[in-house]
N, C-alpha and C positions, 0 to 999 in steps of 0.2 A: 589559821589566821583569825578565827573567831575568838572573841573573848575581850578581856580588859587589858589596856595598854598604858604604859607610861610613855610620854612623848617628850623628846628633846629637840628643839629647833635650832638650826644654824642658818642665818640669813647672810648672804653675800650680795651687796649692791654697790655699784660704782667702785669696786675694788676693796671695799671695807667689809670685814666679816664680824658678826656679833653672834653671841649665843646667850641671850638674856631671857629667853622664853622657854617655858616648859608647859606640860599639860597632862591631861589624861584623856583617853579615848576608849570607846566601846564599839566593837564590830560585831554585828548580829546578822543572822540569816532569817529570812521570812519565806514562807511557802516553799519549803524544800529547796532553799537557796535560789529560788527564782529571782528574788530581790535580796540585796545585801545593804544594810544600813551602817553608817559610820557616824557616830556622834562624838564630839570632843569639846573640851574647854581648854583655853590657853590662859596661862598665868605668867606674871613677871616672876623670874626665879628668886630674886632677892626679897620682894615684898609679899609674894604669893597672891597679889591682887589679880582678880580675874580681868582679862582684857578682851575676851571674845569667846564666842561659841559658834558651832556650826553643826549642821545635819546634812548628811549626804545619802542619796539613794543610788545604788548601782543596779541596773537591770540588763538582762540579756534580751536584745531585740532579735527574735528569730527571723523575722522578715528581712531586716537589713543585715543580719549576720554580724552584728557588732554590739558592744556594750554601750549603754547610755548612762551617763553620770550626771546627776542633778545635785547642785550644791547650794545650800541655803545658809547664810551667815546671820548672826545676831545684829550685824550692822545694817541689814536690809539687802545686802548683795545677794543676787541669785545668778548663778552661772550654769552652763551646760557644757558637757564634753562628750565626745564619742571616742571609743577605744577598742582595742583588741589585745589578745594575749600574744606577746612576742615570743614567749616560751612558757614552760609550765609554771614558772615562778614570777612572771612579770606582766603586769597590765600597763599598757601605754595608752595615754589619753591625749587627745588634741582638743583644746578648749575652743569653743565657738565665740566669735566676736572679740577675742583677745589673742595676741600672739604668744601663747604659752603652751608648753608641752610638759606633761607630768607623767611620772613613772612610779608605780607601786611595785616593789620587789620583795618577795619573801626570801629571807636569808636562811632561816630555819624555823622550827616550831615556835621559838621564843623571840624572834627578831624579824622586823620588817623595816624597810626604809621607803620614804616617799621623797622624790626629788622633782621639783618644778623649775623649769627654766623659762624665763620671759625676756627675750632679747631686747624688746623695745624699752623695757624698764631697766635693763642691765641688772637683772635680778636672778639669783639662784637661791631657792629655798630647799633645805633638806630637813626632813623630820625623821628622826630615828625612833622606832617603836621598840620597847622592851616589854615583854609580857609581865604583867603584875602577878605575883605569887598568889596562891589561893588565900593565904592569910591577909595579904594586902587588899584583895578584892572584897573580903567579908568584913574587914576591920577598918 
């Protein structure tokens, strides 16, 4: 799951689905994977205009026996979530102070998806991750 990723967003809200956002992301490990960082940029597909960035830190809390997820957006938004592995390929997160549940699922070495459901906003966000090739990462 570590490396560089191309991101494709699908947003469904109030019964309408759009897929006008794309982006790139980077997942890194720190201190022997004690911490994992996720950085990304979102862009409009047609214009390639940058519309947002974020930085996330995922940490294993040994005392609480759960994952802690800290989310920082370029908009100034800061959110926290707690999570656990529901199986060997899935991290499930419950956001604090918002009614949203998020799942990261590894499909294979070159594909991941994120799905976030926020019932109060009638929102489902899906982000499909496709691993960037070595040539795309360096060029």
